VOPAGU-2260 file (C-alpha; in pm, 1 decimal, decimal comma):
REM VOPAGU-2260
SITE   aa  ch    i         X         Y         Z
SITE  UNK   A    0   -1933,6    -256,8   -3345,2
SITE  UNK   A    1   -1976,6     -51,5   -3058,1
SITE  UNK   A    2   -1701,4     -47,9   -2832,3
SITE  UNK   A    3   -1732,1    -100,5   -2441,4
SITE  UNK   A    4   -1647,9     199,6   -2267,0
SITE  UNK   A    5   -1582,3     161,0   -1905,0
SITE  UNK   A    6   -1910,4     265,0   -1714,8
SITE  UNK   A    7   -1889,7     602,5   -1526,7
SITE  UNK   A    8   -1746,3     673,0   -1232,8
SITE  UNK   A    9   -2015,9     635,5    -915,0
SITE  UNK   A   10   -1836,7     801,6    -622,8
SITE  UNK   A   11   -2134,3     770,2    -439,6
SITE  UNK   A   12   -2101,2     412,5    -408,4
SITE  UNK   A   13   -1742,5     431,4    -266,2
SITE  UNK   A   14   -1871,7     720,7      10,7
SITE  UNK   A   15   -2191,3     502,5     105,0
SITE  UNK   A   16   -1982,7     141,5     121,0
SITE  UNK   A   17   -1700,0     310,5     365,9
SITE  UNK   A   18   -1913,2     549,8     535,4
SITE  UNK   A   19   -1685,4     852,4     437,8
SITE  UNK   A   20   -1750,3    1184,1     282,4
SITE  UNK   A   21   -1461,9    1193,0      10,1
SITE  UNK   A   22   -1380,8     871,2    -249,1
SITE  UNK   A   23   -1005,7     969,9    -137,4
SITE  UNK   A   24    -827,2     600,4       8,3
SITE  UNK   A   25    -508,3     659,7     156,1
SITE  UNK   A   26    -247,8     386,1      73,1
SITE  UNK   A   27    -175,0     139,9     329,1
SITE  UNK   A   28     213,9     151,4     433,8
SITE  UNK   A   29     390,3    -139,7     574,8
SITE  UNK   A   30     608,9     -24,7     819,9
SITE  UNK   A   31     544,8     324,6     789,3
SITE  UNK   A   32     198,3     364,0     858,0
SITE  UNK   A   33      93,6     570,8    1129,1
SITE  UNK   A   34    -203,8     688,2    1348,8
SITE  UNK   A   35    -179,8    1016,9    1303,4
SITE  UNK   A   36    -192,3     999,3     961,8
SITE  UNK   A   37    -480,3     751,3     882,0
SITE  UNK   A   38    -685,6     979,4    1135,5
SITE  UNK   A   39    -582,8    1295,0     916,7
SITE  UNK   A   40    -723,1    1140,7     627,1
SITE  UNK   A   41   -1023,3     995,7     780,2
SITE  UNK   A   42   -1100,9    1265,4     971,2
SITE  UNK   A   43   -1045,0    1505,7     670,8
SITE  UNK   A   44   -1340,6    1305,2     454,4
SITE  UNK   A   45   -1150,6     995,5     306,2
SITE  UNK   A   46   -1092,6     649,5     415,6
SITE  UNK   A   47    -775,0     635,5     612,6
SITE  UNK   A   48    -591,6     289,5     631,0
SITE  UNK   A   49    -332,4     115,6     838,4
SITE  UNK   A   50     -66,0    -105,1     707,8
SITE  UNK   A   51     -27,8    -447,9     945,2
SITE  UNK   A   52     299,6    -631,1     767,8
SITE  UNK   A   53     469,5    -769,9    1040,7
SITE  UNK   A   54     253,4    -705,9    1298,2
SITE  UNK   A   55     131,2    -964,2    1591,6
SITE  UNK   A   56    -227,1    -986,1    1738,0
SITE  UNK   A   57    -123,6    -776,9    2054,7
SITE  UNK   A   58      35,5    -529,5    1812,6
SITE  UNK   A   59    -309,6    -478,3    1579,3
SITE  UNK   A   60    -533,5    -478,3    1868,9
SITE  UNK   A   61    -307,3    -211,9    2053,6
SITE  UNK   A   62    -321,1     -16,2    1700,2
SITE  UNK   A   63    -707,1     -32,3    1624,0
SITE  UNK   A   64    -750,9     127,9    1969,8
SITE  UNK   A   65    -521,9     381,3    1879,3
SITE  UNK   A   66    -714,6     443,7    1638,0
SITE  UNK   A   67   -1036,2     448,3    1811,0
SITE  UNK   A   68    -883,4     743,9    2016,8
SITE  UNK   A   69    -744,4     959,2    1727,6
SITE  UNK   A   70   -1071,5     948,7    1505,8
SITE  UNK   A   71   -1395,9     884,8    1511,6
SITE  UNK   A   72   -1434,5     850,7    1162,2
SITE  UNK   A   73   -1393,8     515,0     961,8
SITE  UNK   A   74   -1049,2     373,2     908,1
SITE  UNK   A   75    -927,9      40,1     744,4
SITE  UNK   A   76    -655,8    -234,8     832,5
SITE  UNK   A   77    -480,6    -424,0     556,8
SITE  UNK   A   78    -297,9    -743,8     610,8
SITE  UNK   A   79     -89,4    -935,9     344,9
SITE  UNK   A   80    -230,5   -1240,5     183,8
SITE  UNK   A   81      29,0   -1522,8     203,3
SITE  UNK   A   82      97,5   -1645,9    -124,0
SITE  UNK   A   83     202,5   -1947,5     -44,0
SITE  UNK   A   84     549,7   -1936,8    -208,9
SITE  UNK   A   85     699,4   -1770,0      97,5
SITE  UNK   A   86    1066,4   -1952,0     200,2
SITE  UNK   A   87    1008,0   -1980,0     574,9
SITE  UNK   A   88    1272,5   -2254,4     647,2
SITE  UNK   A   89    1609,9   -2169,2     456,1
SITE  UNK   A   90    1895,1   -2363,4     560,3
SITE  UNK   A   91    2137,5   -2236,4     816,1
SITE  UNK   A   92    2422,8   -2238,2     546,4
SITE  UNK   A   93    2213,1   -2021,7     308,9
SITE  UNK   A   94    2069,6   -1774,9     559,2
SITE  UNK   A   95    2471,7   -1728,9     711,4
SITE  UNK   A   96    2561,9   -1675,8     364,6
SITE  UNK   A   97    2280,6   -1393,7     307,5
SITE  UNK   A   98    2430,1   -1251,7     603,8
SITE  UNK   A   99    2762,1   -1192,0     492,5
SITE  UNK   A  100    2637,5   -1019,4     228,3
SITE  UNK   A  101    2455,3    -769,9     404,3
SITE  UNK   A  102    2726,1    -697,7     711,4
SITE  UNK   A  103    2889,7    -405,2     575,9
SITE  UNK   A  104    2530,6    -244,8     651,8
SITE  UNK   A  105    2474,3    -349,1     929,0
SITE  UNK   A  106    2894,5    -233,1    1046,5
SITE  UNK   A  107    2802,7      96,9     924,9
SITE  UNK   A  108    2494,5     144,0    1116,6
SITE  UNK   A  109    2695,4      22,6    1408,6
SITE  UNK   A  110    2471,9    -310,1    1451,7
SITE  UNK   A  111    2545,8    -636,3    1524,4
SITE  UNK   A  112    2429,8    -885,6    1274,1
SITE  UNK   A  113    2115,1   -1083,7    1354,5
SITE  UNK   A  114    2075,2   -1501,1    1444,2
SITE  UNK   A  115    1831,4   -1652,4    1239,3
SITE  UNK   A  116    1488,1   -1640,0    1353,3
SITE  UNK   A  117    1248,7   -1897,5    1452,2
SITE  UNK   A  118     969,4   -1693,4    1211,3
SITE  UNK   A  119    1052,4   -1418,7     982,6
SITE  UNK   A  120     628,1   -1344,3     959,5
SITE  UNK   A  121     349,9   -1270,0    1207,0
SITE  UNK   A  122     115,2   -1565,6    1215,1
SITE  UNK   A  123    -167,4   -1522,4     938,0
SITE  UNK   A  124    -451,2   -1636,8    1111,9
SITE  UNK   A  125    -386,6   -1451,2    1436,0
SITE  UNK   A  126    -308,8   -1138,8    1246,7
SITE  UNK   A  127    -669,2   -1221,3    1037,4
SITE  UNK   A  128    -888,0   -1315,5    1400,3
SITE  UNK   A  129    -715,4    -962,6    1601,5
SITE  UNK   A  130    -828,1    -737,5    1295,8
SITE  UNK   A  131   -1165,8    -920,2    1289,1
SITE  UNK   A  132   -1209,1    -843,6    1657,1
SITE  UNK   A  133   -1080,2    -493,1    1601,1
SITE  UNK   A  134   -1356,4    -434,1    1377,2
SITE  UNK   A  135   -1291,1    -180,9    1133,1
SITE  UNK   A  136   -1483,0      -2,4     912,8
SITE  UNK   A  137   -1321,3    -169,1     589,2
SITE  UNK   A  138   -1047,1    -424,9     598,7
SITE  UNK   A  139    -830,7    -449,8     277,0
SITE  UNK   A  140    -585,9    -694,4     124,2
SITE  UNK   A  141    -302,8    -728,6     -89,6
SITE  UNK   A  142     -86,6   -1023,7    -246,1
SITE  UNK   A  143    -464,5   -1238,0    -306,1
SITE  UNK   A  144    -768,3   -1322,5    -239,6
SITE  UNK   A  145    -944,3   -1376,5      99,9
SITE  UNK   A  146   -1077,3   -1744,9     221,0
SITE  UNK   A  147   -1420,9   -1715,4     171,4
SITE  UNK   A  148   -1500,3   -1804,5     554,9
SITE  UNK   A  149   -1299,4   -1471,8     655,8
SITE  UNK   A  150   -1483,8   -1270,7     396,8
SITE  UNK   A  151   -1810,7   -1419,1     566,5
SITE  UNK   A  152   -1696,7   -1325,1     874,4
SITE  UNK   A  153   -1623,4   -1016,8     766,6
SITE  UNK   A  154   -1932,5    -950,3     620,3
SITE  UNK   A  155   -2101,0   -1085,0     978,6
SITE  UNK   A  156   -1913,2    -834,3    1174,1
SITE  UNK   A  157   -2028,4    -545,7     952,3
SITE  UNK   A  158   -1664,6    -481,5     788,1
SITE  UNK   A  159   -1617,6    -449,8     487,8
SITE  UNK   A  160   -1373,7    -605,0     241,2
SITE  UNK   A  161   -1125,0    -458,1     -14,8
SITE  UNK   A  162    -914,6    -652,9    -235,2
SITE  UNK   A  163    -642,8    -546,7    -470,5
SITE  UNK   A  164    -544,3    -668,7    -837,0
SITE  UNK   A  165    -280,3    -557,7   -1061,4
SITE  UNK   A  166    -473,4    -733,6   -1411,1
SITE  UNK   A  167    -820,8    -788,3   -1483,5
SITE  UNK   A  168    -781,4   -1123,6   -1353,7
SITE  UNK   A  169    -730,9   -1062,1   -1060,8
SITE  UNK   A  170    -994,1    -815,7   -1029,2
SITE  UNK   A  171   -1227,8   -1104,8   -1158,9
SITE  UNK   A  172   -1104,7   -1294,2    -895,1
SITE  UNK   A  173   -1130,5   -1085,5    -616,2
SITE  UNK   A  174   -1522,9   -1004,8    -766,2
SITE  UNK   A  175   -1545,8   -1399,6    -707,7
SITE  UNK   A  176   -1455,0   -1440,3    -436,2
SITE  UNK   A  177   -1660,6   -1243,5    -257,6
SITE  UNK   A  178   -1516,2    -868,1    -230,8
SITE  UNK   A  179   -1680,5    -606,1    -194,6
SITE  UNK   A  180   -1467,0    -314,7    -408,3
SITE  UNK   A  181   -1131,6    -391,4    -581,3
SITE  UNK   A  182    -807,5    -122,2    -557,2
SITE  UNK   A  183    -710,7    -136,1    -916,0
SITE  UNK   A  184    -344,7     -68,9    -868,9
SITE  UNK   A  185     -94,0       0,2   -1169,1
SITE  UNK   A  186     224,7     -39,6   -1166,9
SITE  UNK   A  187     309,4     322,5   -1159,6
SITE  UNK   A  188     255,2     267,9    -755,5
SITE  UNK   A  189     531,8     310,7    -478,8
SITE  UNK   A  190     611,0     -24,8    -260,3
SITE  UNK   A  191     549,9    -364,2    -349,6
SITE  UNK   A  192     373,6    -505,9    -648,0
SITE  UNK   A  193      91,0    -695,1    -513,1
SITE  UNK   A  194      36,4    -980,4    -807,2
SITE  UNK   A  195     -68,4   -1293,4    -718,1
SITE  UNK   A  196    -178,8   -1510,7    -996,2
SITE  UNK   A  197     104,5   -1404,0   -1214,5
SITE  UNK   A  198     478,2   -1299,4   -1112,1
SITE  UNK   A  199     483,8    -889,1   -1089,4
SITE  UNK   A  200     693,0    -886,1   -1347,9
SITE  UNK   A  201     401,4   -1038,1   -1603,4
SITE  UNK   A  202     179,5    -800,2   -1461,2
SITE  UNK   A  203     303,8    -465,8   -1479,0
SITE  UNK   A  204       4,5    -268,6   -1626,5
SITE  UNK   A  205     -45,4     121,9   -1577,0
SITE  UNK   A  206    -338,0     280,7   -1415,7
SITE  UNK   A  207    -478,4     467,1   -1704,7
SITE  UNK   A  208    -483,6     152,2   -1881,8
SITE  UNK   A  209    -589,6    -115,9   -1566,9
SITE  UNK   A  210    -882,7     119,7   -1474,8
SITE  UNK   A  211   -1148,0     160,5   -1754,2
SITE  UNK   A  212   -1044,7    -237,6   -1777,0
SITE  UNK   A  213   -1117,2    -326,7   -1426,6
SITE  UNK   A  214   -1439,8    -127,1   -1455,0
SITE  UNK   A  215   -1548,2    -336,5   -1748,9
SITE  UNK   A  216   -1461,8    -651,2   -1594,1
SITE  UNK   A  217   -1671,6    -607,9   -1286,8
SITE  UNK   A  218   -1978,5    -490,9   -1114,1
SITE  UNK   A  219   -1802,6    -390,3    -756,0
SITE  UNK   A  220   -1710,4     -44,6    -715,7
SITE  UNK   A  221   -1327,4      10,8    -887,8
SITE  UNK   A  222   -1012,1     238,4    -678,8
SITE  UNK   A  223    -763,0     349,3    -889,3
SITE  UNK   A  224    -424,0     337,5    -742,6
SITE  UNK   A  225    -122,2     466,7    -874,4
SITE  UNK   A  226      57,8     780,0   -1020,9
SITE  UNK   A  227    -229,0     955,6    -830,9
SITE  UNK   A  228     -55,4    1283,8    -699,8
SITE  UNK   A  229    -289,6    1610,8    -796,3
SITE  UNK   A  230    -604,5    1709,7    -893,0
SITE  UNK   A  231    -516,1    1611,4   -1283,5
SITE  UNK   A  232    -482,7    1243,1   -1177,3
SITE  UNK   A  233    -805,9    1239,4    -935,7
SITE  UNK   A  234    -992,4    1377,1   -1171,1
SITE  UNK   A  235    -845,8    1154,0   -1470,6
SITE  UNK   A  236    -885,7     839,5   -1263,2
SITE  UNK   A  237   -1237,5     921,6   -1211,6
SITE  UNK   A  238   -1310,8     997,1   -1583,4
SITE  UNK   A  239   -1227,9     662,3   -1669,4
SITE  UNK   A  240   -1440,2     510,4   -1412,0
SITE  UNK   A  241   -1297,2     448,0   -1109,9
SITE  UNK   A  242   -1509,8     553,8    -788,9
SITE  UNK   A  243   -1220,7     646,7    -572,5
SITE  UNK   A  244    -882,8     694,8    -581,1
SITE  UNK   A  245    -619,5     539,5    -327,7
SITE  UNK   A  246    -288,0     777,9    -309,2
SITE  UNK   A  247      54,3     657,0    -120,9
SITE  UNK   A  248     357,4     874,4    -206,5
SITE  UNK   A  249     164,7    1202,5    -153,5
SITE  UNK   A  250      32,7    1135,3     153,2
SITE  UNK   A  251     386,1     969,2     297,4
SITE  UNK   A  252     555,4    1282,0     255,9
SITE  UNK   A  253     310,6    1489,5     501,3
SITE  UNK   A  254     450,2    1580,4     848,6
SITE  UNK   A  255     189,2    1334,1     942,3
SITE  UNK   A  256     328,6    1001,8     804,8
SITE  UNK   A  257     557,2     813,0     999,6
SITE  UNK   A  258     852,8     829,7     705,4
SITE  UNK   A  259    1150,5    1043,8     901,1
SITE  UNK   A  260    1253,5    1420,0     798,4
SITE  UNK   A  261    1533,2    1283,7     590,0
SITE  UNK   A  262    1257,9    1030,1     389,9
SITE  UNK   A  263    1017,4    1315,8     334,6
SITE  UNK   A  264    1314,1    1545,0     243,9
SITE  UNK   A  265    1396,1    1242,4     -64,3
SITE  UNK   A  266     991,2    1289,7    -134,4
SITE  UNK   A  267    1052,1    1655,0    -157,2
SITE  UNK   A  268    1376,3    1637,7    -390,4
SITE  UNK   A  269    1421,5    1594,3    -748,9
SITE  UNK   A  270    1532,7    1250,1    -706,9
SITE  UNK   A  271    1166,2    1178,5    -674,7
SITE  UNK   A  272    1165,7    1195,6   -1049,5
SITE  UNK   A  273    1341,1     863,6   -1065,3
SITE  UNK   A  274    1200,1     558,5    -939,9
SITE  UNK   A  275    1278,7     185,6   -1038,2
SITE  UNK   A  276    1146,5    -176,9    -990,2
SITE  UNK   A  277    1352,1    -403,6    -735,5
SITE  UNK   A  278    1321,7    -688,2    -555,1
SITE  UNK   A  279    1671,7    -594,1    -342,6
SITE  UNK   A  280    1553,8    -490,6     -16,3
SITE  UNK   A  281    1234,0    -774,8      30,3
SITE  UNK   A  282    1313,0   -1062,3    -217,2
SITE  UNK   A  283     946,2    -892,4    -394,8
SITE  UNK   A  284     954,1    -680,2    -660,8
SITE  UNK   A  285     877,0    -329,6    -514,1
SITE  UNK   A  286     906,8      32,7    -669,8
SITE  UNK   A  287    1107,5     318,1    -486,2
SITE  UNK   A  288    1366,7     579,7    -544,5
SITE  UNK   A  289    1699,5     435,0    -573,7
SITE  UNK   A  290    2001,1     447,4    -356,9
SITE  UNK   A  291    2330,6     278,0    -283,2
SITE  UNK   A  292    2210,3     -23,2    -129,0
SITE  UNK   A  293    1952,2     -96,0    -425,8
SITE  UNK   A  294    2267,6     -57,6    -635,5
SITE  UNK   A  295    2552,5    -260,2    -430,6
SITE  UNK   A  296    2265,2    -581,0    -433,7
SITE  UNK   A  297    2142,6    -517,9    -761,5
SITE  UNK   A  298    2478,7    -578,9    -872,7
SITE  UNK   A  299    2599,2    -836,7    -657,0
SITE  UNK   A  300    2292,5   -1054,1    -681,7
SITE  UNK   A  301    2282,1   -1225,2    -334,2
SITE  UNK   A  302    1894,1   -1099,9    -288,5
SITE  UNK   A  303    1755,8   -1379,9     -35,6
SITE  UNK   A  304    1429,0   -1477,4     -93,3
SITE  UNK   A  305    1105,3   -1306,6      83,2
SITE  UNK   A  306    1055,8   -1325,7     342,4
SITE  UNK   A  307    1450,0   -1373,0     435,1
SITE  UNK   A  308    1557,9   -1038,6     298,7
SITE  UNK   A  309    1282,9    -867,6     408,0
SITE  UNK   A  310    1351,7    -982,7     777,4
SITE  UNK   A  311    1775,7    -940,6     723,1
SITE  UNK   A  312    1737,5    -559,3     569,9
SITE  UNK   A  313    1457,3    -502,1     828,0
SITE  UNK   A  314    1711,4    -514,1    1096,6
SITE  UNK   A  315    1930,8    -224,5     972,6
SITE  UNK   A  316    1677,8     -43,3     776,1
SITE  UNK   A  317    1487,1     120,4    1125,3
SITE  UNK   A  318    1854,5     215,0    1239,1
SITE  UNK   A  319    1964,0     370,8     912,8
SITE  UNK   A  320    1614,3     578,5     924,9
SITE  UNK   A  321    1662,0     714,5    1256,7
SITE  UNK   A  322    2059,6     809,2    1140,6
SITE  UNK   A  323    1917,6     957,4     861,7
SITE  UNK   A  324    2113,3     772,5     629,2
SITE  UNK   A  325    1881,9     795,3     321,0
SITE  UNK   A  326    2103,4     568,6     100,9
SITE  UNK   A  327    2080,9     241,0     303,7
SITE  UNK   A  328    1660,3     289,0     315,7
SITE  UNK   A  329    1373,2     156,4     168,6
SITE  UNK   A  330    1274,5     476,0     -34,4
SITE  UNK   A  331     925,4     356,5    -137,5
SITE  UNK   A  332     763,1     545,4    -396,2
SITE  UNK   A  333     572,1     589,6    -691,7
SITE  UNK   A  334     588,8     773,1   -1032,4
SITE  UNK   A  335     445,4    1055,8    -946,5
SITE  UNK   A  336     621,7    1143,0    -645,0
SITE  UNK   A  337     795,2    1445,4    -826,9
SITE  UNK   A  338     429,2    1600,0    -803,8
SITE  UNK   A  339     448,7    1624,9    -462,2
SITE  UNK   A  340     362,7    1992,6    -334,8
SITE  UNK   A  341     224,4    1923,3     -30,1
SITE  UNK   A  342     350,3    1875,3     354,1
SITE  UNK   A  343     -13,4    1793,3     562,7
SITE  UNK   A  344    -266,0    1543,1     503,6
SITE  UNK   A  345    -541,4    1823,8     545,2
SITE  UNK   A  346    -388,2    1996,4     188,1
SITE  UNK   A  347    -324,1    1686,3     -10,9
SITE  UNK   A  348    -687,3    1604,2      36,8
SITE  UNK   A  349    -774,2    1933,9     -78,6
SITE  UNK   A  350    -549,8    1924,3    -375,6
SITE  UNK   A  351    -688,3    1600,2    -483,6
SITE  UNK   A  352   -1047,2    1716,8    -440,2
SITE  UNK   A  353   -1000,6    2058,3    -682,5
SITE  UNK   A  354    -979,2    1783,8    -945,4
SITE  UNK   A  355   -1359,8    1659,7    -876,8
SITE  UNK   A  356   -1649,2    1714,1   -1107,5
SITE  UNK   A  357   -1828,9    2055,0   -1022,0
SITE  UNK   A  358   -2234,1    2028,6    -993,5
SITE  UNK   A  359   -2479,3    2289,9   -1146,4
SITE  UNK   A  360   -2495,3    2485,0    -843,5
SITE  UNK   A  361   -2043,4    2474,8    -813,4
SITE  UNK   A  362   -2046,5    2230,8    -531,7
SITE  UNK   A  363   -1792,2    1933,7    -561,6
SITE  UNK   A  364   -2034,1    1639,6    -673,6
SITE  UNK   A  365   -1956,2    1342,9    -450,7
SITE  UNK   A  366   -2276,3    1181,6    -426,9
């Protein structure tokens, strides 16, 4: 029997779909997205992305307006789909117990412990409404398949819809849900593992196994994510059938990102050669560079469920970042972070595109 190999990459499908010049997408960051970095990637010909986790409707409208002032080029806004297992009604006693576990870290950064909030998450429906009203070129989703009426509404407004998969089954579900392209996110990716059909621990497929499997399973464009930080990863992803690449850590380490200098310094240091998967900081599985708080909380086992843990640690992590205390921060990074060499978005783009196939005329063959 003839093996079913991945179909060739077709970068023009992505550039035509997004209205961009090159098949490179900025990974959306929850909490450390910046207008400057998003605009820089879009101005460089790629698709800049901005993560909206935690943003209310007004903040989304403001951010979209700032992005439009910063760049005339297409950009993407990213939302987290509710999975249905978010804990929103934690008993006061349990909340107090989790607060006591974290009290030493509040003390260390000089903050009082917080009271229980009325809510831990922004309202998803309000986020969707504001995002669609903002009409970005692209809206992308993680942690699930966007609702059919949402996809239809986006398409009516001329907005491209992108979903994110960590398994072949998730990619197939996203295509069936009407998305226009799918990000194949391998386990090498930094930040949260965005699995939704099975637990994240059961969905740890490497990028360069996942990409050709997804390419063979769906007809929509495939964007490879995870373990891509230089021209070699870019070329390998396209060789395996990806139509584009999505890059996070290499862009996060640039001066245009919202990561504080201490975070960027870690990404450029030998510490970036080691990453771990942990639920310690948010209650959901995520990949980052190990530090003291991950070690402490993993050892204690007293980790609140998502989104409670994310909300609680999110009260002191910004203060730790402002103080340059990397031991109490979330240092999300992918497994290829130690390949980071550049400190501007333009240089990262140039490095990636140096891996482009070359046409007979000697020019990068993007289209």
